[in-house]
Residue frames relative to the residue before (quaternion, step in Angstrom):
aa qw qx qy qz dx dy dz
X 1.0000 0.0000 0.0000 0.0000 0.00 0.00 0.00
X 0.6935 0.4479 -0.2770 0.4917 3.59 1.01 -0.75
X 0.5843 0.6429 -0.3635 0.3362 3.58 1.07 -0.74
X 0.7043 0.4874 -0.2976 0.4217 3.58 0.68 -1.03
X 0.6806 0.4580 -0.3286 0.4679 3.69 0.73 -0.83
X 0.6412 0.5275 -0.3375 0.4435 3.61 0.94 -0.82
X 0.6893 0.4731 -0.2884 0.4667 3.57 0.84 -0.94
X 0.6268 0.5207 -0.3394 0.4698 3.60 1.08 -0.65
X 0.6455 0.5294 -0.3199 0.4481 3.59 0.95 -0.86
X 0.7558 0.3689 -0.2247 0.4922 3.60 0.88 -0.88
X 0.6228 -0.6150 0.3186 0.3638 3.58 1.25 0.34
X 0.5188 0.6322 -0.4355 0.3762 3.60 1.13 0.36
X 0.1975 0.7788 -0.5673 0.1807 3.54 0.61 1.13
X 0.7719 -0.3771 0.2290 0.4577 3.59 -1.25 -0.06
X 0.5923 0.5655 -0.3824 0.4280 3.60 1.07 -0.61
X 0.6423 0.5038 -0.3178 0.4823 3.61 0.94 -0.86
X 0.6761 0.5118 -0.2999 0.4371 3.54 0.84 -1.00
X 0.6821 0.4932 -0.2972 0.4508 3.59 0.87 -0.95
X 0.6471 0.5245 -0.3234 0.4490 3.60 1.05 -0.68
X 0.8024 0.3510 -0.1527 0.4579 3.56 0.98 -0.75
X 0.4659 0.7243 -0.4390 0.2561 3.61 1.14 -0.40
X 0.7408 0.4463 -0.2566 0.4314 3.57 0.70 -1.00
X 0.8130 0.3188 -0.1405 0.4666 3.59 1.00 -0.64
X 0.8817 0.0439 0.0564 0.4664 3.54 0.49 -1.15
X 0.3144 0.7829 -0.5054 0.1812 3.62 1.15 0.16
X 0.6675 0.5052 -0.3119 0.4495 3.59 0.85 -0.91
X 0.6584 0.5021 -0.3105 0.4670 3.55 0.95 -0.87
X 0.6703 0.5140 -0.3134 0.4340 3.58 0.89 -0.91
X 0.7804 0.3428 -0.2303 0.4694 3.60 0.70 -0.88
X 0.6842 0.4316 -0.3151 0.4963 3.62 1.19 -0.08
X 0.5127 0.6854 -0.4085 0.3170 3.60 1.17 -0.46
X 0.6726 0.4794 -0.3377 0.4513 3.67 0.79 -0.82
X 0.6384 0.5279 -0.3364 0.4479 3.59 0.94 -0.80
X 0.7010 0.4660 -0.2803 0.4615 3.58 0.81 -0.96
X 0.6111 0.5455 -0.3492 0.4550 3.58 1.07 -0.70
X 0.7094 0.4396 -0.2698 0.4804 3.58 0.84 -0.92
X 0.5865 0.5552 -0.3802 0.4508 3.59 1.11 -0.53
X 0.6636 0.4930 -0.3050 0.4728 3.58 0.94 -0.88
X 0.6418 0.5111 -0.3227 0.4719 3.61 0.94 -0.85
X 0.6637 0.5042 -0.3036 0.4617 3.56 0.92 -0.91
X 0.6587 0.5031 -0.3155 0.4620 3.59 0.96 -0.82
X 0.6723 0.4806 -0.3006 0.4761 3.59 1.03 -0.72
X 0.7332 0.4190 -0.2366 0.4804 3.57 0.95 -0.87
X 0.5033 0.6923 -0.4060 0.3204 3.59 1.19 -0.47
X 0.7217 0.4189 -0.2692 0.4808 3.62 0.62 -1.05
X 0.6365 0.5177 -0.3344 0.4638 3.59 1.01 -0.77
X 0.6520 0.5175 -0.3103 0.4591 3.57 1.00 -0.84
X 0.6436 0.5104 -0.3212 0.4713 3.59 1.01 -0.78
X 0.6561 0.4965 -0.3107 0.4759 3.59 0.95 -0.85
X 0.6473 0.5120 -0.3193 0.4658 3.59 0.98 -0.81
X 0.6376 0.5230 -0.3245 0.4633 3.60 1.04 -0.75
X 0.6538 0.4965 -0.3073 0.4812 3.58 0.93 -0.89
X 0.6490 0.5141 -0.3126 0.4656 3.57 0.95 -0.89
X 0.6593 0.5086 -0.3072 0.4609 3.60 0.97 -0.85
X 0.6422 0.5272 -0.3247 0.4519 3.59 1.03 -0.78
X 0.7691 0.3874 -0.1971 0.4685 3.57 0.81 -1.00
X 0.8183 0.2490 -0.1143 0.5052 3.61 0.96 -0.76
X 0.5980 -0.5690 0.3668 0.4291 3.60 1.23 0.12
X 0.5501 -0.6330 0.4470 0.3112 3.53 -1.21 0.61
X 0.1202 -0.7789 0.6145 0.0368 3.55 -0.70 1.15
X 0.6833 -0.4876 0.3441 0.4207 3.55 -1.25 0.32
X 0.6643 0.5037 -0.3132 0.4549 3.61 0.92 -0.86
X 0.6425 0.5095 -0.3219 0.4734 3.58 1.05 -0.78
X 0.6327 0.5385 -0.3328 0.4460 3.59 0.98 -0.79
X 0.6455 0.5109 -0.3197 0.4691 3.59 1.00 -0.79
X 0.6700 0.4916 -0.2979 0.4697 3.58 0.90 -0.95
X 0.6576 0.5066 -0.3161 0.4594 3.60 0.94 -0.85
X 0.6565 0.4980 -0.3218 0.4663 3.59 0.96 -0.79
X 0.6284 0.5149 -0.3335 0.4783 3.61 1.05 -0.69
X 0.6476 0.5248 -0.3065 0.4597 3.56 0.99 -0.91
X 0.6843 0.4736 -0.2861 0.4750 3.60 0.88 -0.92
X 0.6215 0.5318 -0.3372 0.4661 3.59 1.06 -0.72
X 0.6594 0.4983 -0.3035 0.4742 3.59 0.96 -0.89
X 0.6382 0.5312 -0.3244 0.4531 3.59 1.01 -0.81
X 0.6670 0.4904 -0.2937 0.4779 3.58 0.90 -0.94
X 0.6584 0.5039 -0.3081 0.4665 3.59 0.94 -0.88
X 0.6413 0.5322 -0.3213 0.4498 3.58 0.99 -0.84
X 0.6770 0.4869 -0.2974 0.4649 3.59 0.84 -0.96
X 0.6604 0.5071 -0.3019 0.4642 3.58 0.93 -0.90
X 0.6871 0.4803 -0.2839 0.4653 3.58 0.88 -0.94
X 0.6216 0.5356 -0.3481 0.4534 3.59 1.00 -0.74
X 0.6650 0.4917 -0.3048 0.4724 3.59 0.95 -0.84
X 0.6406 0.5144 -0.3146 0.4756 3.57 0.97 -0.86
X 0.6226 0.5453 -0.3336 0.4513 3.59 1.02 -0.79
X 0.6238 0.5319 -0.3376 0.4626 3.62 1.04 -0.72
X 0.6538 0.5068 -0.3140 0.4660 3.59 0.94 -0.85
X 0.6795 0.4884 -0.2955 0.4609 3.57 0.89 -0.92
X 0.6244 0.5279 -0.3388 0.4655 3.59 1.01 -0.75
X 0.6364 0.5143 -0.3229 0.4756 3.60 0.97 -0.84
X 0.6345 0.5317 -0.3154 0.4639 3.57 0.97 -0.88
X 0.6536 0.5087 -0.3070 0.4689 3.59 0.96 -0.87
X 0.6574 0.5054 -0.3135 0.4627 3.61 0.99 -0.80
X 0.6090 0.5262 -0.3487 0.4803 3.60 1.06 -0.69
X 0.6517 0.5052 -0.3119 0.4720 3.59 0.97 -0.82
X 0.6115 0.5443 -0.3472 0.4574 3.58 1.09 -0.67
X 0.6384 0.5133 -0.3400 0.4619 3.60 0.96 -0.78
X 0.6474 0.5117 -0.3132 0.4701 3.57 1.01 -0.81
X 0.6631 0.5199 -0.2937 0.4513 3.57 0.94 -0.95
X 0.7583 0.3907 -0.2042 0.4803 3.61 1.00 -0.82
X 0.3883 0.7376 -0.4719 0.2872 3.62 1.25 0.04
X 0.6510 0.4972 -0.3505 0.4540 3.68 0.86 -0.74
X 0.6326 0.5250 -0.3346 0.4607 3.61 1.04 -0.67
X 0.6505 0.5068 -0.3084 0.4743 3.57 0.92 -0.92
X 0.6471 0.5167 -0.3090 0.4677 3.59 0.96 -0.88
X 0.6548 0.5157 -0.3105 0.4570 3.60 0.96 -0.87
X 0.6484 0.5028 -0.3237 0.4711 3.61 0.95 -0.80
X 0.6450 0.5107 -0.3201 0.4698 3.60 0.96 -0.84
X 0.6476 0.5105 -0.3214 0.4655 3.62 0.98 -0.82
X 0.6281 0.5246 -0.3301 0.4705 3.58 0.99 -0.83
X 0.6623 0.5181 -0.2977 0.4521 3.55 0.91 -0.96
X 0.6650 0.4970 -0.3010 0.4693 3.58 0.97 -0.84
X 0.6733 0.5060 -0.2845 0.4579 3.58 1.02 -0.83
X 0.8066 0.2963 -0.1237 0.4962 3.59 0.87 -0.99
X 0.3955 -0.7414 0.4494 0.3032 3.62 1.30 -0.03
X 0.7196 0.2734 -0.2440 0.5898 3.55 1.12 0.72
X 0.5006 -0.6209 0.4824 0.3623 3.60 -1.13 0.42
X 0.5925 -0.5579 0.4151 0.4067 3.61 -1.14 0.39
X 0.5500 -0.6083 0.4596 0.3409 3.58 -1.16 0.61
X 0.7717 -0.0459 0.0470 0.6326 3.55 1.14 -0.78
X 0.6699 -0.5349 0.3355 0.3906 3.57 -1.23 0.34
X 0.5706 0.5988 -0.3860 0.4084 3.61 1.14 -0.48
X 0.5913 0.6107 -0.3493 0.3942 3.57 1.18 -0.56
X 0.6950 0.4660 -0.2827 0.4689 3.62 1.17 -0.45
X 0.6077 0.5370 -0.3479 0.4705 3.59 1.32 -0.15
X 0.6885 -0.2556 -0.6788 -0.0005 1.79 -1.78 1.73
X 0.4337 0.7452 -0.4417 0.2480 3.60 1.25 -0.12
X 0.7979 0.3013 -0.1496 0.5002 3.62 0.89 -0.89
X 0.7755 -0.0133 0.0101 0.6312 3.58 1.24 -0.49
X 0.5120 -0.6879 0.4223 0.2938 3.59 -0.97 0.82
X 0.7908 -0.0714 0.0699 0.6039 3.60 1.09 -0.70
X 0.5205 -0.6007 0.4909 0.3568 3.56 -1.25 0.33
X 0.3872 -0.7481 0.4844 0.2361 3.62 -0.62 1.06
X 0.5684 -0.5765 0.4780 0.3407 3.51 -1.31 0.50
X 0.5212 -0.6461 0.4502 0.3291 3.61 -1.01 0.70
X 0.3256 -0.7618 0.4986 0.2551 3.58 1.03 -0.75
X 0.5672 0.5499 -0.4036 0.4615 3.58 1.25 0.05
X 0.4308 -0.7594 0.4196 0.2482 3.58 -0.34 1.24
X 0.7054 0.4651 -0.2818 0.4546 3.59 0.97 -0.76
X 0.8074 0.1061 -0.0547 0.5779 3.59 1.20 -0.31
X 0.1078 -0.8103 0.5754 0.0265 3.53 -0.30 1.24
X 0.5792 0.6081 -0.3695 0.3977 3.60 1.26 -0.29
X 0.1755 -0.7668 0.6140 0.0653 3.51 -0.90 1.05
X 0.1771 -0.7935 0.5778 0.0715 3.57 -0.65 1.14
X 0.1101 -0.7897 0.6030 0.0261 3.54 -0.93 0.99
X 0.0437 -0.7676 0.6388 0.0290 3.54 -1.10 0.77
X 0.3838 -0.7331 0.5130 0.2280 3.56 -0.80 1.00
X 0.4178 -0.7466 0.4345 0.2813 3.56 1.28 -0.19
X 0.5022 -0.6066 0.5126 0.3421 3.51 -1.30 0.32
X 0.7227 -0.4349 0.3042 0.4428 3.54 -1.27 0.25
X 0.8453 0.1186 -0.1558 0.4972 3.58 -0.95 1.03
X 0.5621 0.5883 -0.4097 0.4124 3.63 1.19 0.16
X 0.3813 -0.7048 0.5034 0.3233 3.55 1.04 -0.73
X 0.5020 -0.6498 0.4831 0.3040 3.53 -1.25 0.38
X 0.1475 -0.8005 0.5764 0.0726 3.56 -1.26 0.33
X 0.2279 -0.7062 0.6505 0.1621 3.49 -1.37 0.46
X 0.0281 -0.8081 0.5881 -0.0212 3.57 -0.99 0.82
X 0.0652 -0.7657 0.6397 0.0131 3.53 -1.03 0.92
X 0.3696 -0.6893 0.5715 0.2484 3.56 -0.86 0.93
X 0.0606 -0.8377 0.5425 -0.0172 3.58 -0.56 1.16
X 0.3977 0.7262 -0.4762 0.2959 3.58 1.17 0.39
X 0.2636 -0.7598 0.5743 0.1529 3.55 -0.53 1.16
X 0.8265 0.1100 -0.1663 0.5265 3.55 -0.95 1.01
X 0.8330 -0.1943 0.1539 0.4947 3.65 -0.19 -1.20
X 0.4681 0.7122 -0.4309 0.2966 3.59 1.21 0.01
X 0.3416 -0.7193 0.5653 0.2152 3.53 -1.30 0.29
X 0.2510 0.7810 -0.5295 0.2161 3.58 1.14 0.58
X 0.1011 -0.7986 0.5910 0.0520 3.54 -1.18 0.57
X 0.2314 -0.7351 0.6231 0.1340 3.51 -1.22 0.61
X 0.0461 0.8535 -0.5091 0.1009 3.57 -0.47 1.16
X 0.1887 -0.7245 0.6502 0.1292 3.47 -1.37 0.47
X 0.0989 -0.7733 0.6253 0.0348 3.56 -0.81 1.05
X 0.4863 -0.7009 0.4367 0.2855 3.58 -0.71 1.04
X 0.7001 0.4518 -0.2743 0.4802 3.61 1.06 -0.62
X 0.3415 -0.7831 0.4607 0.2407 3.59 1.30 -0.13
X 0.4603 0.6917 -0.4422 0.3379 3.61 1.11 0.56
X 0.0594 0.8238 -0.5549 0.0995 3.55 0.69 1.16
X 0.5423 -0.6156 0.4495 0.3532 3.61 -1.04 0.67
X 0.3943 -0.7022 0.5446 0.2341 3.56 -1.13 0.69
X 0.3832 0.6968 -0.5158 0.3188 3.58 0.41 1.23
X 0.6380 -0.5343 0.3973 0.3869 3.56 -1.30 0.24
X 0.5871 0.5998 -0.3676 0.4005 3.58 1.20 -0.39
X 0.7208 0.3742 -0.2253 0.5382 3.60 1.21 -0.45
X 0.0973 -0.7714 0.6279 0.0339 3.54 -0.82 1.07
X 0.3091 -0.7655 0.5352 0.1789 3.57 -0.56 1.14
X 0.0115 -0.7649 0.6431 -0.0339 3.55 -0.90 1.03
X 0.7736 -0.1623 0.0025 0.6125 3.52 -0.16 1.41
X 0.7745 -0.2899 0.2099 0.5216 3.64 -0.69 -0.99
X 0.5691 0.5605 -0.3733 0.4718 3.56 1.31 0.28
X 0.2246 -0.7496 0.5964 0.1788 3.58 -1.29 0.10
X 0.2528 -0.7367 0.6119 0.1378 3.53 -1.07 0.87
X 0.2102 -0.7857 0.5741 0.0946 3.54 -0.65 1.16
X 0.2312 -0.7728 0.5810 0.1084 3.57 -0.69 1.16
X 0.4832 -0.6672 0.4911 0.2831 3.55 -0.89 0.97
């Protein structure tokens, strides 16, 4: 509920998303976070040393400047990290919208043939003209599993930015576990590592 107004206020509407999805969306919405992380990592040790020096030897002008830079970097890092979470959620919502025609095509195939397709190529071109792009910059690969009998089929996208093992998935039976590790986003679920 908070994501859409926030993204609209800061200008991340569909026009921004459509312009950047294919090339730089991941860089654009992760760049501020990584920039402040690097600044914070560089200023962190200096800020700690300046704090210790100020405690034992009194606050000097140079220490005050370093401490103010350190606190500014800390505030910017926390703010940017939170903003990054909102933007990531917004991107995942857009992914559900982008992949809705694919999900619909698989359901239609299943209804027509009384079974899910063995692979996604089986639904082209009768049920969908092409497999849509995931739109997730860190993972454009869409994994499909036809599932075992009575399990239902699933779609899975690795959504771990940098080194994470997070995943974004759609289960045809919608029987996602009721745990804190799964965040439901429309009819999809985001698995937090």
